[in-house]
VOGU-3710 file (C-alpha; in Angstrom, 3 decimals, decimal comma):
1> mirlylflpi> 5,523/-22,555/-1,741  5,362/-20,796/-5,068  2,885/-18,339/-3,606  5,455/-17,091/-1,142  7,998/-16,208/-3,820  5,178/-14,496/-5,829  3,478/-12,627/-3,108  6,521/-11,449/-1,002  7,940/-9,254/-3,815  4,452/-7,708/-4,277
11> giiaistasi> 4,362/-6,888/-0,564  7,837/-5,298/-0,686  6,855/-3,088/-3,653  3,648/-2,121/-1,885  5,209/-1,097/1,406  7,930/0,793/-0,497  5,381/3,324/-1,479  4,515/4,292/2,180  7,279/6,794/2,680  6,523/8,508/-0,616
21> fiklcdapal> 2,848/9,000/0,253  3,758/10,193/3,770  6,215/12,782/2,392  3,571/14,042/-0,014  1,026/14,618/2,796  0,755/17,993/4,579  -0,841/16,471/7,738  0,850/15,908/11,121  2,557/12,598/11,591  0,086/11,203/14,175
31> viaayrmtla> -2,905/12,205/12,060  -1,333/10,502/8,893  -0,897/7,242/10,954  -4,413/7,522/12,346  -5,907/7,917/8,842  -3,899/5,100/7,523  -5,109/2,573/10,075  -8,709/3,886/10,293  -9,290/3,749/6,526  -7,680/0,332/6,270
41> sllllpfagy> -9,952/-0,979/9,105  -13,049/0,476/7,448  -12,119/-1,150/4,161  -11,834/-4,464/5,933  -15,016/-3,970/7,945  -17,528/-5,496/5,382  -15,256/-8,632/4,985  -14,951/-8,994/8,787  -18,633/-8,623/9,366  -19,356/-11,310/6,764
51> kktrkewngs> -16,924/-13,809/8,341  -18,055/-12,802/11,902  -14,402/-13,026/12,982  -15,032/-11,745/16,543  -16,671/-15,140/17,476  -13,339/-16,827/16,814  -11,420/-14,956/19,607  -11,074/-16,164/23,175  -9,797/-13,939/26,037  -6,170/-14,802/25,664
61> elrwlilsgi> -6,161/-14,337/21,906  -7,941/-10,920/22,172  -5,262/-9,650/24,600  -2,489/-10,667/22,210  -4,341/-9,108/19,321  -4,746/-5,811/21,249  -1,103/-5,765/22,222  -0,144/-6,392/18,541  -2,300/-3,352/17,544  -0,570/-1,197/20,148
71> flalhfafwi> 2,872/-2,184/18,827  1,699/-1,398/15,284  0,395/1,981/16,374  3,544/2,941/18,094  5,541/1,702/15,104  3,764/4,014/12,761  3,741/7,000/15,228  7,507/6,761/15,612  8,305/6,001/11,998  6,082/8,457/10,277
81> aslkftsvas> 7,237/11,151/12,606  10,842/10,311/11,656  10,106/11,103/7,985  9,361/14,727/9,048  12,963/15,075/10,182  15,307/12,909/8,106  15,446/11,665/4,507  13,465/8,761/3,102  16,589/6,672/2,743  17,905/7,142/6,278
91> svvlvstnpl> 14,321/6,576/7,799  13,429/3,417/5,975  16,803/1,728/6,453  16,854/2,431/10,205  13,327/1,351/10,641  14,160/-1,799/8,694  16,693/-2,910/11,167  14,054/-4,903/12,994  15,527/-8,247/11,918  18,149/-7,826/14,695
101> fvgigawlff> 15,305/-7,384/17,250  13,066/-9,938/15,775  15,782/-12,591/15,599  16,685/-12,013/19,224  13,012/-12,091/20,322  12,147/-15,151/18,323  15,112/-16,865/19,898  14,264/-15,770/23,431  10,461/-16,369/23,308  9,686/-18,827/20,605
111> kepvgmnlil> 12,970/-20,846/20,642  13,205/-20,425/16,869  16,720/-21,494/15,750  18,990/-18,905/14,205  20,741/-20,694/11,391  23,868/-19,603/9,575  21,860/-18,536/6,383  19,709/-16,256/8,565  22,655/-14,869/10,313  24,508/-14,147/6,961
121> gitlsilgsg> 21,240/-12,680/5,463  20,810/-10,392/8,532  24,526/-9,377/8,304  24,466/-8,492/4,648  21,140/-6,734/4,867  22,076/-4,560/7,915  25,392/-3,853/6,207  23,575/-2,682/3,110  21,274/-0,536/5,186  24,253/1,067/6,856
131> visfgdmfis> 25,862/1,798/3,492  22,688/3,443/2,242  22,184/5,651/5,331  25,913/6,554/5,628  25,857/9,407/3,175  22,897/11,313/4,579  22,421/10,131/8,104  23,394/13,660/9,428  21,884/15,848/6,712  20,644/18,353/9,214
141> sdalmgngla> 20,448/19,125/12,939  17,071/17,412/13,041  18,198/14,253/11,349  19,515/12,728/14,533  15,964/12,965/16,025  14,528/11,459/12,929  17,009/8,617/13,004  16,142/7,945/16,659  12,477/7,800/15,989  12,939/5,465/13,123
151> llgaitasgy> 14,996/3,132/15,424  12,172/3,114/17,893  9,843/2,369/15,020  12,069/-0,763/14,346  11,844/-1,970/17,944  8,035/-1,624/18,047  7,657/-3,278/14,541  9,586/-6,213/15,943  6,995/-6,608/18,693  4,242/-6,490/16,066
161> lligrkmrkg> 5,903/-9,162/13,917  6,666/-11,496/16,761  3,057/-11,483/18,057  1,836/-11,957/14,428  3,987/-15,101/14,144  2,493/-16,471/17,375  -1,076/-15,667/16,434  -1,100/-16,563/12,877  -0,476/-20,203/13,686  -3,966/-20,523/14,946
171> qdllsyifpv> -5,857/-17,646/13,379  -6,898/-17,124/9,754  -5,566/-13,996/8,082  -8,760/-11,816/8,434  -9,405/-12,873/12,052  -5,865/-11,555/12,892  -5,475/-8,369/10,788  -8,960/-6,779/11,456  -8,639/-6,515/15,327  -5,020/-5,585/15,050
181> ystaaivlii> -5,510/-2,780/12,511  -8,616/-1,600/14,354  -6,769/-1,480/17,672  -3,937/0,470/16,048  -6,461/2,927/14,578  -8,156/3,550/17,934  -4,842/4,026/19,753  -3,596/6,445/17,104  -6,845/8,432/17,138  -6,504/8,790/20,912
191> lslisqkpff> -2,975/9,906/20,599  -3,844/12,488/18,052  -6,683/13,853/20,152  -4,433/14,098/23,168  -1,836/15,942/21,106  -4,597/18,136/19,828  -3,784/17,496/16,093  -6,288/18,489/13,496  -8,091/15,823/11,495  -9,435/18,048/8,816
201> gfssstylyl> -8,624/21,089/6,756  -5,958/19,464/4,496  -5,604/19,714/0,670  -7,511/17,346/-1,500  -4,276/15,726/-2,675  -3,384/14,927/0,972  -6,663/12,974/1,407  -5,905/11,082/-1,807  -2,436/10,114/-0,574  -3,959/9,104/2,903
211> fllalvpqli> -6,358/6,823/1,082  -3,568/5,353/-1,057  -1,445/4,844/2,109  -4,198/2,726/3,557  -4,777/0,795/0,362  -1,410/0,078/-1,081  1,264/-0,227/1,770  -1,211/-1,296/4,473  -3,884/-3,567/3,003  -1,581/-4,906/0,271
221> ghttfnwalk> 1,859/-4,631/1,762  1,369/-5,417/5,542  -1,469/-7,836/4,828  0,825/-9,919/2,534  3,423/-10,193/5,320  0,851/-11,048/7,875  -0,365/-13,789/5,616  3,234/-15,050/5,126  3,811/-15,174/8,914  1,734/-18,346/8,955
231> ylpasliaia> 4,280/-20,092/6,885  7,639/-18,479/7,716  9,450/-17,400/10,867  9,138/-13,848/11,979  12,820/-13,226/11,613  12,637/-14,312/7,934  9,723/-12,008/7,219  11,757/-9,184/8,793  14,532/-9,969/6,257  12,135/-9,781/3,416
241> ilgepvgsti> 10,874/-6,408/4,574  14,390/-5,148/4,161  13,701/-4,842/0,453  11,683/-1,634/1,374  14,657/0,674/1,677  15,653/-0,189/-1,933  12,240/0,413/-3,382  11,684/3,519/-1,232  15,038/5,024/-2,226  14,408/4,436/-5,913
251> laffvlgegl> 10,871/5,918/-5,624  12,169/8,969/-3,671  14,728/9,579/-6,490  12,088/9,688/-9,198  9,145/11,267/-7,247  10,780/13,494/-4,603  14,144/14,140/-6,282  16,102/12,783/-3,459  19,569/11,635/-4,701  20,489/8,094/-5,648
261> tplkiiggil> 24,166/7,862/-4,839  26,642/4,930/-5,613  26,566/4,134/-1,915  22,824/3,639/-2,064  23,172/1,374/-5,065  25,778/-0,773/-3,358  23,681/-0,871/-0,212  20,693/-2,063/-2,262  22,687/-4,906/-3,790  23,781/-6,019/-0,329
271> ifagilialr> 20,259/-5,985/0,991  18,959/-7,996/-1,972  21,743/-10,500/-1,514  20,849/-10,916/2,152  17,223/-11,479/1,287  18,043/-14,095/-1,274  20,335/-15,988/1,012  17,926/-15,960/3,879  14,941/-16,995/1,655  16,945/-19,819/-0,077
281> kggk> 17,106/-21,974/3,044  14,627/-20,328/5,383  11,577/-21,323/3,434  11,778/-24,853/4,526
//
């Protein structure tokens, strides 16, 4: 489909802005995640109310939707926290290792075949991610904790993608993303309240970045990939998302002043090669 090759790059660019907006916020990680999902859900509410999506859910579907939302909430809780301890490059490349977990999960639960192109694409992309993160993985004593949180973010993101692949086969886009995003928002608000994190008192620029976080990487980026899950295997979507480390690293260089080294450039080339190889045959 021509639309897949048009929209997937837009989704990659959109999600690449997330780490930049998060770094620019002065709010706690859980609160940032809660604002992101709450604002995204509120922006979707008028459209969801118009379509009356809740009438399309049965009990089994609703349980899967809630579970997907929980996975998404945990993904953001872990990953956004990781950005408080490690660099953008290390965080985004580690959280983007989810193709390994998605590929294994899709094979175990959905019996999706793992072809040679997908294996080669995963190999090149993971290799590229490793090259990018090699130079700054241990930039401080806190970096190891940040890297571990990013890896937990990758595992939970894999559950979110796998359930999305299952549900999008029988659900239209809005009927899937609205309950999932809303569930994630509720879970993150509860976690923030339990942790006694403040929801107010931040700078005006932080509130602007929180809104942009909901609009660009969430509603444009994540929604694009949820749309594509109806047409492509979850493992292939996970490969496409590996373009995020490249975009985020470039943006971090220009916006945050984080270094763009030759290793990161080489890693970016490997990631793009992996994406192109996987997409070339996987689209059928």
